[in-house]
KOLLODO-468146 format. One record per residue (C-alpha): residue number from 1; residue in three letters; y, x, z. Coordinates in pm, whole numbers. Example, Ala and Ser with C-alpha at 12.3 -4.5 7.8 and 13.67 -1.06 7.14 Angstrom:
BEGIN
    nr   rest       yy       xx       zz
     1    ala     -450     1230      780
     2    ser     -106     1367      714
//
This chain:
BEGIN
    nr   rest       yy       xx       zz
     1    met    -4628    16557    -6103
     2    val    -4591    16211    -5968
     3    lys    -4590    16191    -5595
     4    pro    -4792    15916    -5442
     5    gln    -4593    15647    -5273
     6    lys    -4578    15619    -4902
     7    gly    -4740    15283    -4917
     8    thr    -5052    15446    -5064
     9    phe    -5109    15655    -4757
    10    ile    -5035    15363    -4528
    11    asn    -5284    15145    -4709
    12    his    -5547    15415    -4684
    13    asp    -5484    15442    -4311
    14    ile    -5509    15071    -4262
    15    lys    -5828    15050    -4464
    16    ser    -5984    15332    -4263
    17    asn    -5884    15168    -3934
    18    glu    -6042    14841    -4039
    19    asn    -6382    15010    -4056
    20    lys    -6354    15118    -3690
    21    pro    -6494    14884    -3424
    22    ala    -6222    14696    -3231
    23    ser    -6186    14816    -2871
    24    lys    -6218    14551    -2599
    25    pro    -5884    14495    -2425
    26    pro    -5894    14579    -2055
    27    val    -5927    14290    -1814
    28    lys    -5590    14214    -1662
    29    arg    -5596    14235    -1284
    30    leu    -5421    13939    -1120
    31    ala    -5260    13918     -781
    32    cys    -5498    13821     -502
    33    ala    -5490    13471     -355
    34    asn    -5326    13580      -29
    35    cys    -5031    13747     -203
    36    arg    -4990    13448     -436
    37    arg    -4988    13209     -142
    38    arg    -4738    13421       54
    39    arg    -4529    13480     -262
    40    arg    -4541    13855     -219
    41    lys    -4590    14127     -478
    42    cys    -4952    14249     -490
    43    asp    -5025    14617     -556
    44    leu    -5341    14507     -753
    45    asn    -5569    14735     -554
    46    tyr    -5885    14619     -386
    47    pro    -5831    14545     -112
    48    cys    -5456    14528     -164
    49    gly    -5212    14681       82
    50    arg    -5084    14353      222
    51    cys    -5434    14221      293
    52    val    -5515    14544      472
    53    glu    -5192    14521      671
    54    phe    -5255    14163      784
    55    lys    -5633    14210      815
    56    leu    -5712    13941      558
    57    glu    -6005    13912      322
    58    cys    -5881    14015      -22
    59    asn    -6026    13840     -326
    60    ile    -5987    13936     -693
    61    asn    -5877    13673     -944
    62    asp    -6034    13766    -1277
    63    val    -5977    13437    -1454
    64    asp    -5620    13349    -1541
    65    leu    -5594    12971    -1514
    66    arg    -5215    12957    -1528
    67    lys    -5213    12850    -1894
    68    lys    -5502    12609    -1858
    69    arg    -5385    12261    -1771
    70    tyr    -5610    11962    -1715
    71    asn    -5531    11628    -1869
    72    leu    -5329    11403    -1637
    73    thr    -5569    11113    -1681
    74    tyr    -5860    11337    -1589
    75    val    -5684    11457    -1274
    76    lys    -5593    11105    -1168
    77    asn    -5947    10988    -1225
    78    leu    -6078    11263     -999
    79    glu    -5823    11193     -728
    80    asp    -5893    10822     -726
    81    his    -6267    10883     -726
    82    val    -6242    11123     -430
    83    ala    -6019    10878     -246
    84    gln    -6272    10600     -296
    85    met    -6555    10821     -175
    86    glu    -6353    10916      131
    87    leu    -6297    10550      213
    88    arg    -6667    10480      189
    89    leu    -6744    10775      414
    90    arg    -6497    10651      671
    91    gln    -6654    10308      673
    92    phe    -6994    10469      706
    93    ala    -6877    10690      993
    94    lys    -6727    10389     1171
    95    arg    -7046    10189     1143
    96    ala    -7255    10488     1243
    97    glu    -7046    10530     1554
    98    glu    -7119    10171     1652
    99    leu    -7488    10168     1566
   100    leu    -7590    10530     1619
   101    pro    -7347    10699     1859
   102    asp    -7553    11019     1866
   103    asp    -7520    11069     1488
   104    ala    -7154    10973     1461
   105    gly    -7039    11334     1491
   106    glu    -7246    11441     1190
   107    ala    -7100    11162      979
   108    lys    -6744    11262     1062
   109    lys    -6810    11615      937
   110    leu    -6824    11477      584
   111    met    -6451    11400      584
   112    val    -6234    11605      352
   113    asn    -5904    11610      540
   114    asp    -5723    11830      289
   115    ile    -5783    11576       13
   116    leu    -5673    11289      234
   117    ser    -5341    11461      300
   118    cys    -5258    11447      -71
   119    val    -5381    11108     -199
   120    ser    -5383    10756      -72
   121    pro    -5709    10567      -22
   122    met    -5840    10316     -267
   123    pro    -5863     9951     -173
   124    ser    -6187     9847       -9
   125    glu    -6410     9557     -107
   126    asp    -6240     9228     -178
   127    ile    -6334     8895      -19
   128    asn    -6626     8844     -258
   129    gly    -6778     9184     -178
   130    thr    -6693     9354     -507
   131    thr    -6476     9661     -540
   132    asn    -6149     9679     -726
   133    glu    -6155     9863    -1054
   134    val    -6051    10227    -1038
   135    ser    -5884    10182    -1374
   136    asn    -5631     9945    -1216
   137    ser    -5489    10231    -1015
   138    ile    -5520    10476    -1302
   139    asn    -5326    10258    -1543
   140    asn    -5051    10196    -1289
   141    lys    -4833    10506    -1302
   142    asp    -4598    10382    -1034
   143    ser    -4892    10332     -802
   144    tyr    -5001    10688     -856
   145    val    -4656    10834     -796
   146    phe    -4606    10643     -475
   147    ser    -4958    10719     -356
   148    arg    -4877    11090     -393
   149    met    -4558    11052     -191
   150    gln    -4715    10833       74
   151    ser    -4948    11109      192
   152    pro    -5116    10946      493
   153    ser    -5223    11217      730
   154    thr    -5407    11029     1002
   155    asp    -5701    10795     1018
   156    ala    -5480    10519     1152
   157    asp    -5241    10544      856
   158    ile    -5528    10518      609
   159    glu    -5690    10226      790
   160    asn    -5359    10039      802
   161    ser    -5297    10106      435
   162    val    -5641     9976      344
   163    asn    -5609     9666      561
   164    ile    -5276     9576      401
   165    lys    -5424     9599       54
   166    glu    -5728     9395      157
   167    glu    -5504     9118      291
   168    lys    -5305     9112      -32
   169    ser    -5623     9087     -239
   170    val    -5757     8780      -55
   171    thr    -5567     8527     -264
   172    met    -5631     8696     -598
   173    ser    -5879     8597     -864
   174    lys    -6093     8827    -1077
   175    gly    -5914     8766    -1407
   176    ser    -5653     8966    -1583
   177    ser    -5387     8796    -1375
   178    ser    -5570     8922    -1066
   179    ser    -5560     9274    -1199
   180    leu    -5188     9244    -1266
   181    ser    -5127     9100     -921
   182    asn    -5322     9384     -764
   183    asp    -5106     9635     -947
   184    ser    -4788     9458     -842
   185    ser    -4891     9428     -479
   186    leu    -4996     9790     -470
   187    ser    -4665     9900     -616
   188    asn    -4464     9684     -373
   189    asn    -4667     9810      -82
   190    asn    -4601    10167     -185
   191    his    -4229    10089     -212
   192    asp    -4239     9963      147
   193    val    -4422    10271      264
   194    leu    -4172    10497       89
   195    arg    -3881    10309      240
   196    asn    -4030    10338      589
   197    lys    -4131    10701      551
   198    lys    -3993    10922      826
   199    phe    -3834    11235      688
   200    val    -3825    11526      931
   201    lys    -3463    11598     1021
   202    gly    -3351    11957     1000
   203    ser    -3551    12019      682
   204    ile    -3519    11924      316
   205    tyr    -3893    11862      307
   206    pro    -4025    11516      406
   207    glu    -4305    11664      616
   208    gly    -4100    11945      770
   209    pro    -4079    12313      675
   210    thr    -4373    12452      481
   211    ser    -4432    12714      748
   212    tyr    -4499    12442     1004
   213    lys    -4760    12279      782
   214    lys    -4946    12608      765
   215    arg    -4917    12670     1136
   216    asn    -5024    12315     1210
   217    arg    -5349    12364     1018
   218    glu    -5418    12698     1181
   219    lys    -5351    12582     1537
   220    ser    -5480    12226     1526
   221    thr    -5821    12322     1663
   222    lys    -5688    12500     1969
   223    ala    -5386    12285     2050
   224    gln    -5364    12141     2398
   225    pro    -5157    11844     2507
   226    ser    -4839    11951     2682
   227    gln    -4765    11846     3036
   228    arg    -4463    11619     3015
   229    ile    -4194    11506     3254
   230    gly    -4202    11132     3297
   231    asp    -3902    11039     3510
   232    leu    -3684    11297     3685
   233    lys    -3590    11047     3954
   234    ser    -3950    11023     4072
   235    thr    -4058    11378     3986
   236    val    -4162    11606     4271
   237    ile    -4220    11981     4257
   238    val    -4545    12079     4423
   239    arg    -4531    12431     4564
   240    asn    -4866    12577     4657
   241    his    -4814    12876     4883
   242    ser    -5097    13085     4745
   243    asp    -5180    13451     4787
   244    pro    -4891    13672     4663
   245    asn    -5151    13906     4516
   246    ser    -5315    13635     4309
   247    gly    -5137    13753     3995
   248    arg    -4958    13423     3937
   249    leu    -4587    13439     3876
   250    asn    -4515    13131     4088
   251    ser    -4667    13304     4391
   252    asp    -4486    13637     4345
   253    pro    -4220    13653     4622
   254    glu    -3997    13891     4422
   255    ile    -3997    13663     4121
   256    ile    -3926    13359     4338
   257    gln    -3639    13535     4516
   258    ser    -3491    13643     4182
   259    leu    -3505    13286     4053
   260    ser    -3349    13164     4376
   261    asn    -3059    13410     4335
   262    phe    -3011    13296     3978
   263    tyr    -2981    12926     4058
   264    lys    -2788    12972     4382
   265    trp    -2514    13198     4252
   266    leu    -2507    13167     3874
   267    tyr    -2592    12802     3805
   268    pro    -2442    12614     3634
   269    gly    -2178    12863     3513
   270    asn    -2281    13035     3191
   271    phe    -2638    12915     3236
   272    ile    -2609    12538     3200
   273    phe    -2869    12569     2923
   274    val    -3140    12668     3176
   275    his    -3175    12325     3334
   276    arg    -3290    12390     3687
   277    glu    -3513    12091     3760
   278    ser    -3717    12099     3439
   279    phe    -3759    12477     3456
   280    leu    -3873    12481     3820
   281    tyr    -4100    12184     3760
   282    gly    -4278    12378     3489
   283    phe    -4269    12702     3691
   284    phe    -4452    12558     3991
   285    asn    -4664    12286     3829
   286    his    -4766    12432     3491
   287    asn    -4886    12781     3576
   288    glu    -5224    12739     3407
   289    glu    -5287    12906     3071
   290    thr    -4978    13128     3109
   291    tyr    -4746    12827     3076
   292    asp    -4856    12762     2718
   293    asn    -4876    12389     2785
   294    ser    -4537    12367     2955
   295    gln    -4237    12241     2761
   296    tyr    -3951    12390     2961
   297    cys    -4102    12701     3117
   298    ser    -4260    13012     2969
   299    glu    -4340    13362     3090
   300    glu    -4069    13521     2878
   301    leu    -3810    13276     3014
   302    ile    -3924    13347     3371
   303    tyr    -3880    13722     3323
   304    ser    -3543    13673     3151
   305    val    -3408    13464     3438
   306    ala    -3559    13702     3694
   307    ala    -3394    14001     3523
   308    ile    -3052    13841     3582
   309    gly    -3122    13702     3928
   310    ser    -3268    14026     4064
   311    arg    -2932    14197     4005
   312    leu    -2781    13995     4288
   313    ser    -2999    14149     4562
   314    lys    -3002    14515     4664
   315    asp    -3372    14493     4743
   316    leu    -3456    14360     4397
   317    his    -3203    14540     4183
   318    his    -3454    14808     4083
   319    leu    -3675    14538     3927
   320    ser    -3404    14403     3700
   321    glu    -3460    14651     3417
   322    gln    -3836    14610     3446
   323    tyr    -3816    14232     3411
   324    tyr    -3575    14273     3121
   325    glu    -3807    14503     2928
   326    ile    -4102    14267     2974
   327    ala    -3900    13970     2853
   328    lys    -3752    14164     2562
   329    ser    -4085    14294     2430
   330    arg    -4247    13949     2450
   331    leu    -3954    13771     2291
   332    leu    -3927    14008     1997
   333    lys    -4298    13974     1938
   334    ile    -4264    13595     1935
   335    val    -3955    13587     1714
   336    phe    -4097    13819     1448
   337    asp    -4448    13676     1453
   338    glu    -4492    13476     1135
   339    gln    -4743    13242     1298
   340    ser    -4534    13156     1603
   341    ile    -4370    12817     1636
   342    ala    -4016    12781     1771
   343    lys    -3983    12677     2134
   344    ile    -3676    12579     2327
   345    thr    -3779    12826     2598
   346    thr    -3747    13105     2341
   347    val    -3387    13002     2272
   348    gln    -3310    12993     2645
   349    ala    -3469    13332     2711
   350    leu    -3283    13502     2424
   351    leu    -2950    13369     2549
   352    cys    -3033    13498     2898
   353    leu    -3092    13845     2752
   354    ala    -2759    13819     2569
   355    phe    -2578    13762     2900
   356    tyr    -2780    14042     3057
   357    glu    -2653    14283     2790
   358    leu    -2296    14160     2837
   359    gly    -2327    14279     3195
   360    asn    -2435    14618     3063
   361    gly    -2143    14641     2824
   362    glu    -2384    14641     2528
   363    asn    -2184    14401     2315
   364    gln    -2381    14466     1999
   365    leu    -2717    14384     2161
   366    ala    -2564    14078     2325
   367    trp    -2446    13958     1986
   368    tyr    -2789    14019     1831
   369    phe    -2975    13830     2103
   370    ser    -2739    13534     2091
   371    gly    -2770    13526     1712
   372    leu    -3149    13526     1733
   373    ala    -3133    13244     1987
   374    ile    -2922    13024     1758
   375    arg    -3146    13095     1457
   376    val    -3460    13005     1652
   377    gly    -3283    12688     1763
   378    tyr    -3192    12599     1407
   379    asp    -3553    12661     1306
   380    met    -3662    12378     1533
   381    gly    -3360    12160     1446
   382    phe    -3227    12159     1801
   383    gln    -2876    12069     1684
   384    leu    -3009    11731     1570
   385    asp    -3152    11431     1750
   386    pro    -3382    11557     2030
   387    lys    -3649    11312     1915
   388    val    -3714    11513     1598
   389    trp    -3718    11868     1735
   390    ile    -3997    12059     1561
   391    thr    -4171    12241     1843
   392    asp    -4526    12332     1930
   393    asp    -4571    12017     2138
   394    ser    -4418    11793     1869
   395    ile    -4676    11916     1619
   396    his    -4982    11889     1842
   397    asp    -4879    11614     2082
   398    asn    -4813    11261     1965
   399    gln    -4684    11136     2299
   400    glu    -4348    10963     2291
   401    leu    -4064    11143     2467
   402    ser    -3941    10983     2787
   403    asp    -3574    10911     2852
   404    ser    -3561    11199     3099
   405    glu    -3697    11440     2842
   406    leu    -3435    11333     2589
   407    glu    -3162    11385     2848
   408    ile    -3302    11728     2938
   409    arg    -3302    11833     2573
   410    ser    -2947    11711     2534
   411    arg    -2842    11913     2839
   412    ile    -3013    12224     2705
   413    tyr    -2848    12200     2364
   414    trp    -2494    12147     2490
   415    gly    -2549    12424     2744
   416    cys    -2642    12650     2450
   417    tyr    -2328    12529     2274
   418    ile    -2105    12638     2563
   419    ala    -2293    12969     2598
   420    asp    -2249    13044     2227
   421    his    -1875    12971     2242
   422    phe    -1827    13177     2558
   423    ile    -2007    13479     2414
   424    cys    -1799    13451     2097
   425    leu    -1482    13427     2305
   426    ile    -1575    13744     2493
   427    leu    -1671    13936     2178
   428    gly    -1400    13791     1955
   429    arg    -1638    13634     1703
   430    ala    -1668    13297     1536
   431    pro    -1915    13058     1706
   432    ser    -2227    12937     1527
   433    leu    -2264    12595     1690
   434    thr    -2006    12332     1611
   435    val    -1960    11968     1701
   436    ser    -1941    11868     1336
   437    asn    -2301    11971     1258
   438    ser    -2449    11843     1586
   439    thr    -2600    11497     1626
   440    val    -2726    11548     1980
   441    pro    -2612    11276     2222
   442    glu    -2379    11383     2501
   443    ser    -2538    11504     2821
   444    asp    -2545    11268     3118
   445    glu    -2573    11360     3482
   446    leu    -2929    11445     3584
   447    pro    -3070    11406     3935
   448    glu    -3173    11689     4166
   449    ile    -3542    11652     4243
   450    glu    -3735    11722     4559
   451    gly    -3862    12077     4590
   452    thr    -3553    12262     4460
   453    glu    -3384    12305     4797
   454    asp    -3440    12683     4805
   455    phe    -3271    12712     4467
   456    arg    -2943    12536     4548
   457    tyr    -2612    12669     4670
   458    glu    -2506    12503     4994
   459    ser    -2185    12358     4862
   460    gln    -1938    12131     5033
   461    thr    -1912    11930     4713
   462    val    -2168    11734     4517
   463    leu    -2293    11925     4215
   464    gln    -2178    11771     3888
   465    val    -2261    11927     3554
   466    ser    -2209    11656     3296
   467    gln    -1832    11608     3329
   468    pro    -1749    11982     3343
   469    leu    -1972    12035     3042
   470    lys    -1795    11768     2838
   471    asn    -1453    11908     2923
   472    leu    -1559    12263     2837
   473    met    -1670    12130     2501
   474    ile    -1322    11985     2447
   475    leu    -1165    12318     2544
   476    ser    -1397    12505     2307
   477    arg    -1284    12276     2025
   478    ile     -920    12360     2095
   479    ile    -1009    12729     2096
   480    gln    -1194    12700     1767
   481    ile     -898    12538     1590
   482    phe     -628    12773     1718
   483    thr     -833    13089     1680
   484    ser     -809    13050     1306
   485    lys     -437    12972     1318
   486    ile     -337    13253     1551
   487    phe     -575    13540     1479
   488    ile     -736    13493     1137
   489    glu     -499    13330      892
   490    pro     -243    13572      739
   491    asn       69    13441      912
   492    thr      375    13625     1034
   493    thr      410    13711     1401
   494    ala      671    13439     1446
   495    lys      431    13182     1298
   496    arg      151    13301     1524
   497    ile      374    13270     1828
   498    glu      460    12916     1723
   499    tyr       90    12830     1713
   500    leu       39    13008     2045
   501    lys      296    12782     2212
   502    lys      120    12477     2071
   503    phe     -208    12616     2199
   504    asn      -69    12663     2552
   505    leu       64    12309     2543
   506    lys     -272    12169     2430
   507    val     -454    12357     2708
   508    ala     -198    12239     2965
   509    asn     -252    11879     2856
   510    trp     -627    11933     2871
   511    arg     -598    12056     3230
   512    gln     -384    11758     3330
   513    ser     -636    11515     3180
   514    leu     -929    11651     3383
   515    pro    -1105    11421     3631
   516    glu     -975    11447     3983
   517    phe    -1271    11642     4115
   518    leu    -1218    11908     3845
   519    lys     -846    11958     3897
   520    trp     -726    12255     4100
   521    ser     -394    12391     4223
   522    lys     -248    12694     4398
   523    val     -357    12545     4731
   524    leu     -720    12511     4623
   525    val     -715    12862     4477
   526    gln     -625    12996     4822
   527    ser     -920    12816     4984
   528    val    -1186    13079     5052
   529    glu    -1476    12835     5067
   530    leu    -1390    12638     4756
   531    ser    -1273    12929     4541
   532    thr    -1598    13116     4605
   533    asp    -1820    12814     4543
   534    pro    -2011    12909     4222
   535    thr    -2074    12543     4137
   536    val    -1697    12481     4110
   537    ser    -1507    12807     4054
   538    tyr    -1682    12896     3728
   539    phe    -1479    12619     3563
   540    trp    -1155    12780     3680
   541    tyr    -1255    13129     3563
   542    his    -1344    12996     3220
   543    tyr     -992    12856     3191
   544    tyr     -832    13185     3299
   545    ile    -1034    13391     3051
   546    val     -931    13162     2766
   547    leu     -558    13176     2842
   548    ile     -549    13552     2899
   549    thr     -742    13616     2580
   550    phe     -491    13422     2370
   551    asn     -166    13524     2541
   552    lys     -219    13893     2618
   553    pro     -161    14025     2261
   554    phe      181    13852     2246
   555    met      335    13949     2582
   556    glu      594    14177     2417
   557    asp      713    13930     2156
   558    cys      685    13601     2342
   559    glu      845    13534     2678
   560    glu      622    13232     2735
   561    ala      308    13442     2687
   562    lys      431    13694     2945
   563    thr      510    13415     3194
   564    val      165    13262     3148
   565    ile       -2    13600     3205
   566    leu      196    13669     3523
   567    asp      102    13330     3667
   568    leu     -266    13382     3583
   569    leu     -271    13731     3736
   570    gln     -147    13589     4065
   571    asp     -429    13334     4076
   572    leu     -692    13590     3979
   573    lys     -588    13833     4250
   574    thr     -617    13553     4507
   575    leu     -958    13448     4377
   576    leu    -1103    13799     4372
   577    asn     -957    13874     4715
   578    asn    -1123    13558     4851
   579    leu    -1450    13678     4705
   580    lys    -1421    14003     4899
   581    leu    -1333    13816     5219
   582    lys    -1628    13580     5176
   583    phe    -1883    13862     5152
   584    asn    -1718    14120     5379
   585    asn    -1575    14343     5107
   586    ser    -1905    14328     4919
   587    leu    -1912    14186     4568
   588    glu    -2289    14157     4556
   589    arg    -2274    13793     4444
   590    ala    -2022    13844     4166
   591    thr    -2082    13688     3825
   592    leu    -1983    13776     3470
   593    tyr    -1679    13554     3516
   594    his    -1554    13781     3794
   595    leu    -1637    14093     3598
   596    tyr    -1455    13998     3280
   597    thr    -1151    13839     3445
   598    cys    -1108    14161     3640
   599    leu    -1136    14368     3324
   600    leu     -884    14147     3146
   601    ser     -646    14177     3442
   602    ile     -665    14556     3423
   603    ser     -578    14541     3056
   604    cys     -281    14312     3124
   605    phe     -140    14539     3396
   606    gln     -174    14840     3169
   607    lys       21    14662     2900
   608    leu      288    14546     3142
   609    met      339    14906     3255
   610    ser      371    15024     2897
   611    met      638    14760     2823
   612    gly      883    14920     3064
   613    pro     1094    14767     3346
   614    asp     1129    14391     3338
   615    pro     1301    14174     3603
   616    ala     1053    13889     3571
   617    val      758    14124     3610
   618    lys      918    14305     3903
   619    ala      989    13975     4081
   620    thr      621    13878     4059
   621    phe      460    14221     4107
   622    pro      702    14473     4258
   623    asn      452    14758     4229
   624    leu      250    14742     3910
   625    lys       74    15071     3978
   626    phe      -51    14942     4312
   627    glu     -177    14618     4155
   628    leu     -351    14809     3880
   629    his     -521    15034     4133
   630    trp     -636    14730     4334
   631    phe     -797    14563     4033
   632    lys     -960    14888     3927
   633    ser    -1111    14932     4272
   634    val    -1252    14580     4258
   635    phe    -1380    14641     3909
   636    his    -1570    14953     4012
   637    glu    -1732    14769     4301
   638    phe    -1910    14567     4036
   639    ser    -2110    14882     3958
   640    asn    -2348    14777     4237
   641    ile    -2447    14482     4019
   642    tyr    -2361    14550     3658
   643    asp    -2378    14862     3445
   644    leu    -2057    14795     3256
   645    pro    -1828    14981     3501
   646    asn    -2042    15293     3471
   647    lys    -1962    15309     3100
   648    ile    -1588    15342     3157
   649    glu    -1481    15674     3307
   650    glu    -1227    15675     3587
   651    glu    -1010    15939     3424
   652    asp     -969    15720     3115
   653    leu     -844    15433     3327
   654    glu     -585    15661     3488
   655    leu     -428    15732     3147
   656    glu     -317    15376     3080
   657    his       49    15465     3018
   658    gln        5    15819     2888
   659    gln     -278    15810     2634
   660    asp     -298    15461     2492
   661    pro     -523    15556     2193
   662    ser     -798    15699     2413
   663    leu     -772    15404     2648
   664    gln     -802    15168     2356
   665    thr    -1119    15345     2245
   666    his    -1292    15294     2579
   667    leu    -1169    14955     2692
   668    gly    -1139    14814     2342
   669    tyr    -1511    14865     2277
   670    his    -1658    14783     2614
   671    gly    -1400    14521     2704
   672    phe    -1370    14291     2407
   673    gln    -1372    14342     2034
   674    gly    -1233    14062     1834
   675    phe    -1020    13910     1571
   676    gln     -725    14097     1429
   677    gly     -535    14211     1734
   678    phe     -739    13974     1950
   679    his     -842    14207     2235
   680    gln     -675    14532     2138
   681    met     -516    14740     2410
   682    asn     -234    14887     2201
   683    asn      121    14772     2246
   684    thr      169    14615     1904
   685    his      -41    14385     1696
   686    asp      -20    14475     1326
   687    phe     -133    14213     1077
   688    ser       17    14389      775
   689    leu     -319    14463      615
   690    ser     -419    14098      590
   691    asp      -72    14010      462
   692    glu      -97    14279      194
   693    ile     -433    14142       83
   694    asp     -282    13795       65
   695    asp        7    13921     -151
   696    leu     -238    14102     -378
   697    ile     -437    13781     -429
   698    lys     -120    13597     -524
   699    gln      -30    13866     -778
   700    val     -374    13878     -940
   701    phe     -460    13510     -949
   702    gly     -113    13364     -962
   703    phe     -155    13117     -677
   704    asp     -165    13099     -301
   705    his     -531    13157     -217
   706    trp     -491    13037      140
   707    asn     -368    12693       40
   708    ile     -674    12608     -168
   709    asn     -869    12473      125
   710    pro     -630    12305      369
   711    ser     -727    12380      728
   712    tyr     -679    12177     1041
   713    gln     -336    12033     1093
   714    val     -216    12139     1434
//
């Protein structure tokens, strides 16, 4: 019996299937318009999860138009036709406004602004009253390309563009040569427009980041002109002594006293970025609409500054945490709100919270807040020319910035620069802001305006901020170069010590090159009035923190490092003792500079005790245990202001020469974490791990990995 072939059965199956009616394929569900616009994955439900989350109207796209493409000529014809109609409507609206003012508003409603933002207008009537042919523009591909790039966004731009083209068409005839001339003039004009187009700095997009375009459209209807500062020299702060119970922040006596403490005792110091005059001008003069129309003052910045300033008064200390929580909740809501636009006040407030957390010993939170501040700053391009900062007022306000405003912005940026570098020095991290990627002009001296008297420290010297700021920038550059050489690159200890000596020499030369009013000596350090002046002494403390940070890890292996540390400890004891004398053994006005120099001094004395007897040390400090106890007592007096001392137990501090590992755990975390061996409390600094990694790279790849990219020559 012959078996049927397999193909027979298959053919029967196919034939039987052909008689069955074909089933209709299911309609493919496409992503909704909101998810497509936001470039997010749609769950294809109705309404989809993202639309429900953001409370948006979800729409279903049943027709897939992705594969359907219109002819280019057809699209250009439509664009040119719409542009011509828009021009006619504008002319009609202009005439209606002159003849029938009451109906002008209705005529303006016919404008299609979205179309005008994409195409350029067509030329208007020529001198003989006839219109130019649409085909002239269609046939000119260059004209079309440049008209797409020109993108006039305002009525004035379109009117100017039309007038230019009308002037060029006056001398042209109606023949073919006229048509050619029109095309040539149009192309040349577009070349000029392209060449003069202003690209937004800080973004790869000519019109700025896409997010700002969206926000601009959404907020254009409710935008209000910002209240600007014309000239600081003639600006006056108007203080209206209203009812304290009115609910306004500028009439709250506790808020005002907190701000006064902040600017009296902490400014300039770490807070150069909170420019006093512009902030107080906005605080007292721009209190309407919750400071939304103020450029240099906001509610979150007020609460951030008040949280720090209230620490310096016993009567207000209980409000510090409350102000901090208010500022923190508002700032996080602003930062993570997709529709919010970057403001310089947001950057300032975040940096204030970073310093607040440094006082609490919360290094991780301080690092997070400072990182958010820098990212928000980069979002608005604040490291570039202040004229092109992308902020809320720059989008909705076309007023030109005054010279004073440009100088204020420059001061704010470079103050942020110093704050970023100081925080990174304390935490042992690499700074985010560098001179190489900054195009902001240097900050000049700014005047003190009338109305800030209650927010000034009564100093015997004239306050100067510009020169100290410039010299701190130079010092930060030296730190940045040698940090890599000493603590990051895989060098031997001997090589690191060689770089350390060069670093000490560079810093010594920097100190000698300071202006006369910035120089200080042992005699000035002993002056109680001058050494406790917060407008001057902060500069000295910054210097001491830098030198101790770099020299402390090498005291055992480098005699010069030990000598530098001993000399610095003498000055610091005199300075802190003067502070106690000034305020009758109360350190209520102490700053972060005092706190961290004291903590570093404790660490140095602990290390000196662990090193054993040394004639040089004994000649400077005969009783190390007594000196250590004195610094620890001063440090714990800071507990009245800051929460950092409460995080370090007294019994751990008493074990400095008996249980080094446990001491390192407490002080190493809350004191300073840093580069390899940067702020460690142990007696030796071991860089063997990085050296082993370097040797492994050489073995695997057959070359010296670290010499691929030559670093700075020191």
